[in-house]
C-alpha positions as CSV (number, residue, x, y, z in Angstrom):
1,M,0.0,0.0,0.0
2,V,1.2,3.5,-0.8
3,A,0.7,6.3,1.7
4,F,1.1,9.9,0.8
5,G,2.4,12.7,3.0
6,V,1.6,16.4,2.5
7,L,1.8,17.7,6.1
8,G,5.3,18.9,5.4
9,P,7.3,18.3,2.2
10,V,5.3,16.2,-0.3
11,T,6.3,12.6,-0.2
12,A,5.1,9.0,-0.5
13,W,5.9,5.8,1.2
14,R,5.4,2.2,0.1
15,D,5.3,-0.4,2.9
16,G,6.8,2.2,5.2
17,V,9.8,3.0,2.9
18,E,10.0,6.5,1.5
19,L,9.9,6.6,-2.3
20,A,12.4,8.7,-4.3
21,L,10.3,11.3,-6.2
22,K,12.7,12.8,-8.7
23,G,12.3,16.5,-8.8
24,P,10.1,19.4,-7.7
25,R,7.8,19.2,-10.7
26,H,7.2,15.5,-10.1
27,R,6.2,16.4,-6.6
28,A,4.1,19.3,-7.8
29,V,2.1,16.9,-10.1
30,L,1.6,14.6,-7.2
31,A,0.6,17.4,-4.8
32,R,-1.9,18.7,-7.4
33,L,-3.5,15.3,-7.8
34,V,-3.7,14.8,-4.0
35,I,-5.5,18.1,-3.6
36,A,-8.0,17.0,-6.3
37,R,-9.0,14.1,-4.0
38,G,-9.5,11.5,-6.7
39,R,-11.1,13.9,-9.2
40,V,-9.6,14.1,-12.7
41,V,-7.1,17.0,-13.3
42,P,-6.9,17.8,-17.0
43,V,-3.4,17.9,-18.6
44,D,-4.0,21.5,-19.6
45,S,-4.6,22.5,-15.9
46,L,-1.4,20.7,-14.8
47,V,0.5,22.6,-17.5
48,A,-0.9,25.9,-16.3
49,D,-0.2,25.0,-12.6
50,L,3.4,24.0,-13.2
51,W,4.6,26.9,-15.4
52,T,3.8,30.6,-15.5
53,V,4.8,30.6,-19.1
54,P,4.6,27.0,-20.4
55,P,7.6,26.0,-22.5
56,D,7.3,24.1,-25.8
57,G,6.6,20.5,-25.1
58,A,5.0,21.2,-21.7
59,T,2.3,18.6,-22.3
60,S,4.8,15.9,-23.1
61,A,6.8,16.9,-20.1
62,V,3.7,16.4,-17.9
63,R,3.2,13.0,-19.4
64,T,6.9,12.2,-18.6
65,F,6.4,13.3,-15.0
66,V,3.3,11.1,-14.7
67,A,5.1,8.1,-16.2
68,A,8.0,8.5,-13.7
69,L,5.5,8.8,-10.8
70,R,3.8,5.6,-11.9
71,R,7.1,3.8,-11.9
72,A,7.8,5.0,-8.4
73,L,4.3,4.3,-7.0
74,E,3.8,0.9,-8.7
75,P,7.3,-0.6,-9.4
76,D,5.9,-4.1,-9.7
77,R,3.2,-3.3,-12.2
78,P,3.7,-5.5,-15.3
79,P,4.6,-3.7,-18.6
80,R,1.6,-2.5,-20.6
81,S,-0.8,-3.3,-17.7
82,K,-3.1,-0.5,-16.6
83,P,-2.1,1.5,-13.5
84,T,-4.4,1.3,-10.5
85,L,-3.2,4.2,-8.5
86,L,-2.3,7.1,-10.9
87,I,-4.8,6.5,-13.7
88,T,-5.6,8.2,-17.0
89,E,-9.2,9.3,-17.3
90,G,-10.7,11.5,-19.9
91,P,-8.6,14.6,-20.5
92,G,-6.2,14.1,-17.6
93,Y,-5.2,12.1,-14.6
94,A,-6.5,11.1,-11.2
95,L,-4.8,9.7,-8.1
96,K,-6.8,7.0,-6.4
97,A,-5.2,7.4,-3.1
98,T,-6.7,6.0,0.2
99,D,-4.0,6.9,2.7
100,V,-3.1,10.6,2.9
101,D,-1.9,12.0,6.2
102,A,-3.9,15.2,5.7
103,W,-7.1,13.3,5.1
104,R,-6.5,11.2,8.2
105,F,-5.8,14.4,10.2
106,E,-9.2,15.9,8.9
107,Q,-11.0,12.7,10.0
108,V,-9.6,13.0,13.6
109,M,-10.7,16.6,13.7
110,A,-14.1,15.8,12.4
111,R,-14.8,13.6,15.4
112,R,-15.2,16.5,17.8
113,P,-15.7,16.2,20.6
114,Q,-15.0,12.4,20.6
115,A,-11.4,12.6,19.6
116,S,-9.3,11.6,22.6
117,L,-6.1,13.3,23.8
118,A,-4.1,10.3,22.5
119,E,-5.7,10.7,19.1
120,L,-5.0,14.4,18.9
121,Q,-1.4,14.0,20.0
122,E,-0.8,11.3,17.4
123,A,-2.5,13.4,14.7
124,L,-0.3,16.4,15.5
125,D,2.8,14.2,15.3
126,W,2.0,13.5,11.6
127,W,3.0,17.1,10.8
128,R,6.6,17.4,9.5
129,G,6.4,21.1,8.7
130,P,3.8,23.4,7.0
131,A,1.4,21.6,4.7
132,Y,2.6,21.4,1.1
133,A,5.7,23.1,2.4
134,E,7.5,23.6,-1.0
135,F,4.4,25.0,-2.7
136,A,3.7,27.9,-0.4
137,D,3.6,30.4,-3.3
138,T,1.5,28.4,-5.7
139,P,-2.1,29.6,-6.1
140,W,-3.5,26.1,-6.6
141,A,-2.3,25.0,-3.1
142,H,-3.3,28.1,-1.2
143,A,-6.8,27.1,-0.1
144,E,-5.7,23.6,1.0
145,R,-2.7,25.0,2.9
146,S,-4.8,27.6,4.7
147,K,-7.5,25.0,5.6
148,L,-5.0,22.6,7.0
149,A,-3.0,25.3,8.9
150,E,-6.2,26.4,10.6
151,L,-7.1,22.8,11.5
152,R,-3.7,22.3,13.0
153,L,-4.0,25.4,15.2
154,T,-7.4,24.2,16.3
155,A,-6.0,20.8,17.1
156,I,-3.4,22.3,19.4
157,E,-6.1,24.1,21.3
158,R,-8.3,21.0,21.5
159,Q,-5.3,19.1,22.8
160,A,-4.9,21.7,25.5
161,E,-8.6,21.4,26.4
162,A,-8.3,17.7,26.7
163,Q,-5.2,18.0,28.9
164,L,-7.0,20.5,31.2
165,A,-10.1,18.2,31.4
166,M,-7.8,15.3,32.5
167,G,-6.1,17.4,35.2
168,L,-2.8,17.8,33.1
169,A,-2.7,21.6,33.3
170,A,1.1,21.8,33.7
171,D,1.6,19.5,30.6
172,A,-0.4,21.9,28.5
173,V,1.6,25.1,29.3
174,P,4.7,24.7,27.1
175,A,2.8,24.0,23.9
176,L,0.3,26.8,24.6
177,D,3.1,29.2,25.4
178,A,4.7,28.5,22.0
179,H,1.3,28.6,20.3
180,V,0.4,32.1,21.5
181,A,3.9,33.4,20.6
182,E,3.5,32.2,17.0
183,H,-0.2,33.1,16.7
184,P,-0.9,36.0,19.1
185,W,-4.3,36.8,17.6
186,R,-6.0,33.6,18.8
187,E,-7.8,34.7,21.9
188,D,-8.9,31.2,22.8
189,A,-5.3,30.2,23.0
190,W,-4.6,33.0,25.5
191,R,-7.6,31.9,27.6
192,L,-6.4,28.3,27.7
193,L,-2.8,29.3,28.6
194,A,-4.0,31.5,31.5
195,L,-6.3,28.7,32.7
196,A,-3.5,26.1,32.5
197,L,-1.2,28.4,34.4
198,Y,-3.8,29.1,37.1
199,R,-4.4,25.4,37.6
200,S,-0.7,24.8,37.9
201,D,-0.7,27.1,40.9
202,R,0.8,30.0,38.9
203,Q,-1.8,32.7,39.5
204,G,0.6,35.6,38.9
205,D,1.7,34.2,35.6
206,A,-1.9,33.6,34.5
207,L,-2.8,37.3,35.2
208,A,0.3,38.4,33.4
209,V,-0.7,36.4,30.3
210,L,-4.1,38.0,30.3
211,R,-2.6,41.5,30.6
212,N,-0.3,40.8,27.7
213,A,-3.2,39.6,25.6
214,R,-5.2,42.8,26.4
215,T,-2.3,45.0,25.6
216,L,-1.6,43.3,22.3
217,L,-5.3,43.3,21.2
218,I,-5.8,47.0,22.1
219,E,-2.5,48.4,20.9
220,Q,-2.1,46.4,17.7
221,L,-5.6,45.5,16.6
222,G,-7.6,48.3,18.3
223,V,-10.1,45.9,19.8
224,D,-11.0,45.0,23.4
225,P,-10.6,41.5,24.7
226,T,-13.6,39.2,24.4
227,P,-16.0,38.9,27.3
228,A,-14.7,35.4,27.9
229,L,-11.2,36.7,28.5
230,Q,-12.4,39.5,30.7
231,R,-14.5,37.1,32.8
232,L,-11.5,34.8,33.2
233,E,-9.3,37.6,34.5
234,T,-12.0,38.5,37.1
235,D,-12.5,34.9,38.1
236,I,-8.7,34.4,38.6
237,L,-8.5,37.5,40.7
238,N,-11.3,36.2,42.9
239,Q,-10.0,32.6,42.8
240,A,-13.4,31.4,41.6
241,E,-14.0,27.8,42.7
242,H,-15.2,26.7,39.2
243,L,-11.7,27.4,37.8
244,T,-10.3,24.3,39.6
245,P,-12.7,21.5,39.3
246,Q,-11.6,18.4,41.2
247,A,-9.6,16.1,38.8
248,A,-10.5,12.5,38.6
249,G,-7.3,11.5,40.4
250,Q,-8.2,13.7,43.4
251,V,-11.7,12.2,43.7
252,W,-10.2,8.7,43.4
253,A,-7.6,9.3,46.1
254,K,-10.2,10.7,48.5
255,A,-12.7,7.9,47.8
256,T,-10.1,5.1,48.3
257,A,-8.8,6.6,51.4
258,A,-12.3,6.8,52.9
259,Y,-12.9,3.2,51.9
260,D,-9.7,2.1,53.6
261,R,-10.8,3.9,56.8
262,A,-14.4,2.6,56.8
263,V,-14.0,-1.1,55.6
264,A,-11.9,-3.5,57.6
265,S,-9.1,-5.2,55.6
266,T,-10.6,-8.6,56.6
267,A,-14.2,-7.7,55.5
268,R,-15.7,-9.9,52.9
269,A,-17.1,-6.8,51.1
270,R,-13.5,-6.1,50.0
271,L,-13.5,-9.2,47.8
272,E,-16.7,-8.0,46.0
273,S,-15.3,-4.5,45.7
274,T,-12.0,-5.9,44.3
275,V,-13.9,-7.8,41.5
276,G,-15.8,-4.6,40.6
277,L,-12.4,-2.9,40.3
278,L,-11.0,-5.7,38.2
279,R,-14.0,-5.6,35.9
280,N,-13.4,-1.9,35.2
281,L,-9.6,-2.5,34.9
282,A,-10.1,-5.2,32.3
283,V,-11.7,-2.9,29.7
284,T,-8.8,-0.5,29.8
285,G,-6.7,-3.1,27.9
286,G,-2.9,-3.7,28.0
287,T,-1.5,-3.9,31.5
288,G,-4.9,-3.3,33.0
289,L,-6.4,-6.4,31.3
290,E,-3.3,-8.4,32.3
291,A,-3.6,-7.3,36.0
292,A,-7.3,-8.0,36.1
293,R,-6.7,-11.5,34.7
294,E,-3.9,-12.1,37.3
295,H,-5.9,-11.1,40.3
296,R,-9.3,-12.5,39.3
297,L,-8.5,-16.1,40.2
298,A,-6.8,-15.0,43.4
299,A,-10.1,-13.3,44.4
300,I,-12.1,-16.5,43.6
301,T,-9.7,-18.7,45.6
302,A,-9.9,-16.3,48.6
303,A,-13.7,-16.5,48.5
304,E,-13.7,-20.3,48.4
305,E,-11.3,-20.4,51.3
306,L,-13.8,-18.4,53.4
307,G,-16.2,-21.3,53.0
308,D,-19.1,-19.0,51.9
309,P,-20.7,-20.4,48.7
310,E,-22.9,-17.4,48.2
311,L,-19.9,-15.0,48.4
312,T,-18.0,-17.3,46.0
313,A,-20.9,-17.2,43.5
314,R,-21.0,-13.4,43.7
315,V,-17.2,-13.0,43.3
316,I,-17.3,-15.2,40.2
317,G,-20.4,-13.7,38.7
318,L,-19.5,-10.1,39.2
319,Y,-16.8,-10.3,36.6
320,D,-19.1,-9.8,33.7
321,V,-16.6,-8.3,31.3
322,P,-17.7,-8.4,27.7
323,A,-15.7,-10.9,25.7
324,I,-15.3,-10.9,21.9
325,W,-12.3,-13.1,21.2
326,T,-13.0,-16.8,21.2
327,R,-9.6,-18.1,22.4
328,S,-8.8,-18.0,26.1
329,D,-5.8,-15.8,27.1
330,D,-4.9,-18.2,29.8
331,Q,-6.4,-21.7,29.4
332,Q,-5.1,-23.0,32.7
333,Q,-6.8,-20.1,34.5
334,A,-10.0,-20.5,32.5
335,D,-10.2,-24.2,33.4
336,A,-9.7,-23.3,37.1
337,I,-12.5,-20.7,36.9
338,V,-14.9,-23.2,35.2
339,A,-14.1,-25.7,37.9
340,A,-14.8,-23.1,40.7
341,S,-18.0,-22.1,38.9
342,E,-19.2,-25.7,38.7
343,R,-18.5,-26.1,42.5
344,A,-20.4,-22.9,43.3
345,L,-23.4,-24.1,41.1
346,K,-23.9,-27.1,43.4
347,A,-24.7,-24.8,46.3
348,A,-26.3,-21.8,44.5
349,T,-30.0,-21.6,44.7
350,Q,-30.8,-18.0,43.7
351,P,-31.7,-17.8,40.0
352,A,-29.6,-14.7,39.3
353,A,-26.5,-16.2,40.9
354,R,-27.0,-19.4,38.9
355,A,-27.4,-17.5,35.7
356,R,-24.1,-15.7,36.2
357,L,-22.3,-18.9,37.1
358,L,-23.7,-20.7,34.0
359,A,-22.7,-17.7,31.8
360,T,-19.2,-17.8,33.3
361,V,-18.9,-21.5,32.6
362,A,-19.8,-20.9,28.9
363,I,-17.5,-17.9,28.4
364,E,-14.5,-19.5,30.1
365,S,-15.1,-22.7,28.0
366,R,-14.7,-20.7,24.8
367,G,-13.2,-22.7,21.9
368,S,-13.7,-26.0,23.6
369,N,-16.7,-27.3,21.6
370,S,-18.2,-28.5,24.8
371,T,-21.8,-29.6,24.9
372,R,-21.9,-28.7,28.6
373,A,-20.8,-25.1,27.8
374,R,-23.4,-24.8,25.1
375,A,-26.1,-26.0,27.5
376,A,-24.9,-23.6,30.2
377,A,-25.1,-20.6,27.9
378,Q,-28.7,-21.6,26.8
379,D,-29.7,-22.1,30.4
380,A,-28.2,-18.7,31.4
381,V,-30.1,-16.9,28.7
382,E,-33.4,-18.6,29.7
383,L,-32.9,-17.7,33.4
384,A,-32.0,-14.1,32.5
385,R,-35.1,-13.6,30.4
386,E,-37.3,-14.9,33.2
387,L,-35.7,-12.5,35.7
388,E,-36.0,-9.6,33.2
389,D,-32.6,-8.3,34.3
390,P,-31.0,-6.4,31.4
391,A,-27.4,-6.5,32.6
392,L,-27.7,-10.2,33.4
393,L,-29.3,-10.9,30.0
394,A,-26.4,-9.0,28.2
395,F,-23.9,-11.2,30.1
396,A,-25.8,-14.4,29.2
397,L,-26.1,-13.4,25.5
398,N,-22.3,-12.9,25.5
399,S,-21.9,-16.4,26.8
400,L,-24.3,-17.7,24.1
401,F,-22.2,-15.9,21.4
402,M,-19.1,-17.7,22.7
403,Q,-20.8,-21.0,22.1
404,T,-21.9,-20.4,18.4
405,F,-18.7,-21.8,16.9
406,Y,-19.4,-25.5,17.3
407,R,-19.8,-25.7,13.5
408,A,-19.3,-23.5,10.5
409,G,-22.1,-21.3,9.0
410,L,-23.6,-19.9,12.2
411,A,-23.1,-16.2,11.3
412,D,-26.8,-15.6,11.1
413,Q,-27.2,-16.7,14.8
414,R,-24.4,-14.5,15.9
415,D,-25.9,-11.6,13.9
416,E,-29.2,-12.0,15.8
417,I,-27.3,-12.1,19.2
418,G,-25.4,-8.9,18.2
419,A,-28.7,-7.1,17.2
420,E,-30.4,-8.1,20.5
421,L,-27.3,-6.9,22.5
422,I,-27.3,-3.5,20.7
423,T,-31.0,-3.0,21.4
424,L,-30.9,-4.1,25.0
425,A,-27.7,-2.2,25.8
426,S,-28.7,1.1,24.2
427,R,-32.0,1.0,26.0
428,H,-30.4,0.4,29.5
429,D,-27.1,2.3,29.1
430,L,-24.9,-0.8,29.0
431,T,-22.3,0.8,26.8
432,T,-19.6,-1.9,26.9
433,Y,-22.2,-4.5,25.8
434,E,-23.5,-2.1,23.1
435,V,-19.9,-2.0,21.7
436,L,-19.8,-5.8,21.9
437,G,-23.0,-6.0,19.9
438,H,-21.6,-3.8,17.2
439,L,-18.4,-5.8,17.0
440,I,-20.3,-9.1,16.8
441,R,-22.4,-7.7,13.9
442,M,-19.3,-6.3,12.2
443,Q,-18.0,-9.9,12.2
444,A,-21.2,-11.6,11.3
445,R,-22.2,-9.2,8.5
446,S,-18.7,-9.7,7.0
447,A,-19.3,-13.4,6.9
448,L,-22.7,-12.7,5.3
449,Q,-21.1,-10.5,2.6
450,D,-22.8,-7.3,3.8
451,F,-19.8,-5.0,4.2
452,T,-21.9,-1.9,4.1
453,A,-23.6,-2.9,7.3
454,A,-20.2,-4.2,8.7
455,D,-18.6,-0.8,8.0
456,S,-21.4,1.0,9.9
457,H,-21.1,-1.3,12.9
458,A,-17.3,-0.8,13.0
459,A,-17.8,3.0,13.0
460,A,-20.5,2.8,15.7
461,A,-18.1,0.7,17.9
462,D,-15.3,3.3,17.4
463,D,-17.6,6.2,18.2
464,L,-18.8,4.6,21.5
465,A,-15.3,3.5,22.4
466,A,-14.0,7.1,22.0
467,R,-16.7,8.5,24.2
468,R,-16.2,5.9,26.9
469,E,-12.4,5.4,26.7
470,L,-12.4,1.8,25.6
471,P,-9.0,1.4,23.9
472,L,-9.3,-2.3,23.1
473,V,-12.1,-1.7,20.6
474,A,-9.6,-0.2,18.2
475,V,-7.7,-3.5,18.0
476,F,-10.7,-5.1,16.3
477,T,-11.8,-2.2,14.2
478,T,-8.3,-1.5,12.9
479,W,-7.9,-5.2,12.0
480,Y,-11.3,-5.1,10.3
481,R,-10.3,-2.1,8.2
482,A,-7.0,-3.8,7.3
483,M,-9.1,-6.8,6.0
484,R,-11.3,-4.4,4.0
485,A,-8.3,-2.7,2.5
486,G,-6.7,-6.1,1.7
487,D,-3.3,-4.5,2.2
488,Q,-0.1,-5.8,3.7
489,T,0.9,-2.4,5.2
490,A,-2.4,-2.0,6.9
491,Y,-2.2,-5.5,8.4
492,R,1.3,-4.9,9.7
493,Q,0.2,-1.7,11.3
494,A,-2.8,-3.5,12.9
495,A,-0.5,-6.2,14.2
496,T,1.4,-3.7,16.3
497,L,-1.7,-3.1,18.3
498,L,-1.6,-6.6,19.6
499,D,1.8,-6.2,21.2
500,N,0.5,-4.2,24.2
501,A,-3.2,-5.2,24.1
502,G,-2.9,-7.7,26.9
503,M,-4.6,-10.4,24.8
504,P,-2.1,-13.3,24.3
505,G,-4.9,-15.4,23.0
506,M,-5.0,-13.3,19.8
507,L,-1.2,-13.4,19.6
508,A,-1.3,-17.2,19.8
509,D,-3.5,-17.4,16.7
510,N,-0.6,-16.0,14.6
511,L,-3.0,-13.5,13.0
512,L,-0.5,-11.6,11.0
513,D,0.7,-14.8,9.4
514,L,-2.9,-15.8,8.5
515,A,-3.5,-12.3,7.2
516,L,-0.5,-12.5,4.9
517,Q,-1.6,-15.9,3.7
518,S,-5.0,-14.5,2.9
519,L,-3.3,-11.9,0.7
520,G,-1.3,-14.6,-1.1
521,L,1.9,-13.1,0.2
522,T,3.1,-16.1,2.1
523,A,2.7,-19.9,1.5
524,P,0.2,-21.6,3.7
525,T,1.8,-23.2,6.7
526,P,0.7,-26.5,8.3
527,G,-2.0,-25.8,10.9
528,P,-4.2,-27.8,13.1
529,T,-6.0,-30.7,11.4
530,E,-9.1,-30.1,13.5
531,P,-9.6,-26.3,14.0
532,A,-10.7,-24.9,17.3
533,A,-14.3,-23.9,17.7
534,D,-13.7,-20.2,17.4
535,L,-13.9,-17.2,15.2
536,L,-11.3,-18.6,12.8
537,L,-13.1,-21.9,12.3
538,E,-14.2,-21.2,8.6
539,A,-10.9,-19.5,7.7
540,R,-8.8,-22.4,9.1
541,W,-10.9,-25.0,7.3
542,C,-10.4,-23.1,4.1
543,L,-6.7,-23.2,4.6
544,I,-6.9,-26.9,5.4
545,A,-9.0,-27.5,2.2
546,K,-6.5,-25.5,0.1
547,Q,-3.6,-27.6,1.3
548,A,-5.5,-30.9,1.0
549,I,-6.4,-30.0,-2.7
550,E,-2.8,-29.2,-3.5
551,H,-1.6,-32.5,-2.0
552,D,-4.6,-34.5,-3.3
553,D,-5.4,-35.6,0.2
554,H,-8.9,-37.1,-0.4
555,E,-9.6,-37.9,3.3
556,T,-8.9,-34.4,4.5
557,M,-10.8,-33.0,1.5
558,R,-13.8,-35.0,2.4
559,R,-13.6,-33.7,6.0
560,A,-13.2,-30.1,4.8
561,L,-16.2,-30.5,2.5
562,E,-18.3,-31.8,5.4
563,A,-17.2,-29.0,7.7
564,L,-17.6,-26.1,5.3
565,T,-20.9,-27.2,3.6
566,P,-23.1,-25.5,6.3
567,A,-21.4,-22.2,5.5
568,A,-22.3,-22.3,1.8
569,G,-23.0,-18.8,0.5
570,Q,-20.9,-17.1,3.1
571,L,-17.4,-15.5,3.2
572,S,-14.6,-16.9,5.3
573,A,-14.5,-13.5,6.9
574,G,-16.5,-14.2,10.1
575,S,-13.6,-13.2,12.3
576,G,-13.8,-9.6,11.0
577,L,-10.0,-9.8,10.7
578,I,-9.1,-11.9,7.7
579,N,-10.9,-13.0,4.5
580,L,-9.9,-16.0,2.5
581,G,-12.7,-15.5,0.0
582,P,-16.1,-17.1,-0.7
583,I,-16.6,-20.5,0.9
584,D,-18.4,-21.6,-2.2
585,Q,-15.2,-21.6,-4.2
586,Y,-13.7,-24.1,-1.8
587,L,-16.8,-26.2,-1.9
588,E,-16.7,-26.3,-5.7
589,E,-13.2,-27.7,-5.6
590,L,-13.9,-30.1,-2.8
591,R,-17.1,-31.6,-4.2
592,P,-15.5,-33.9,-6.8
593,C,-13.6,-35.6,-4.0
594,G,-16.8,-35.8,-1.9
595,R,-18.6,-37.6,-4.8
596,T,-15.8,-40.1,-5.2
597,A,-14.7,-40.8,-1.6
598,G,-17.9,-42.4,-0.5
599,P,-20.7,-41.0,1.8
600,P,-19.5,-38.7,4.5
601,R,-19.4,-40.0,8.1
602,P,-22.1,-38.8,10.5
603,S,-21.0,-35.6,12.1
604,G,-23.0,-35.7,15.3
605,R,-23.6,-32.0,15.1
606,G,-26.7,-30.3,16.0
607,G,-28.5,-27.5,14.2
């Protein structure tokens, strides 16, 4: 995949390596086509943009520049084959780019107010200098340069707002100080700097900043400061309480200190409080998820040691963290939790407690193809519906989703579960489960070849995640978009998100290797002869089928035909991460073997 950079000198990268673009007029052609955003730019317009007085042969020169750009952008394109990136259309040329740093920057800024501090910081890091830096004096770049410059200044101010909202006032001061020095006419920047200084216990500096702003505006522009600046100066002089709202960290410190004083260290309530904390910690991803996983089993063990079955049931069932990946991150721990849940079920009599324990058994048995786990999920859903408890039903539906991989072709069932979760969660403000519903439908609609709907569910998940600070969601939506792009670079970038996601189960699936195989960039590697009952079930059977066909392995071909037949008409994209194409094409190649190898053996599968 080729990425283009215009937030600084104009350049391009292929697979992360910067391309050598010959001269300024080559880069001018490229810049002009990027600005056109996929529209055709006539050759005559390019000539007029490149030269004040076009020389003889200017049209031929433009064609030469275009040919050189094509060689740089698509070096592996066979001779005489049509270019796919810089195309000829009608009277001119168009650049069919999908990855331009300026466009990504605009997308981040369009998400106001959902764009997070981390997103804004990353977006500002894309800037390598003024936009279209070498074309500052060209009329055709003026509007685009001005628009991007204004967006960058706004981004700096929004970054400061986010830092102030998070209690990071001192961190905001250096960038704002430089910002007002370079752009002294931006009154909101002065306001933010004064507020950041005040919240950093620098009241005198904050007042000095506001005095400087007033002097500059009156003496150089002949205008008075805005009412907002005047009010801020008055409020700082009076040390108004609303200027220093309590940061989340202060609230947390006071609340935990009060809890430590009020609740004895040996109190059983501490175990339940611990699980609630672990549940919130898990959705933060990375080290938070790893810490939650590490301490969860310890909390269950401690509850069992107290000999209180009801407490044990509550400690197990309170950890209702939405789960989307169908391979356990720690199988030994999962087995221990299932065993503890089964022990607790023997003593549990309350329907709600039983439903939570049954759902836990089903979720922690993911990928096992266990009939007990499937029955547990179904019983949990039935109990939750009888109790009319929305949060419990969401947890139970999650467990049912985890048990819809016992055979191929169940994308319809998962789509129904996702739809019910979205409706239930949005009605009862269960945001994490609403996100889960969108991710499930993103996967299911991919398998059902409905990428328009899958795209909308990915966007909805991202939007909710940005508002509720759920960073793990981006792992799945970024992988989904890499699958949609069908591009090696996009997959490699997505793979970096797994390194610190705290989900070793995904790493164990060698997803990048599978993704590169799906693109035909690497040869299929020997995998399991009996795929796990998880999100990659159909994809792995497709790989098994492909290898069996290549090696004329009729027995494995017959097994693959039997396994994949229920998924006829679907794509092998149910994971939402990789797509090995229509399952029908594999069935077509497998059927001759199925007709000659005798009747298939009974599968013993239900539904």
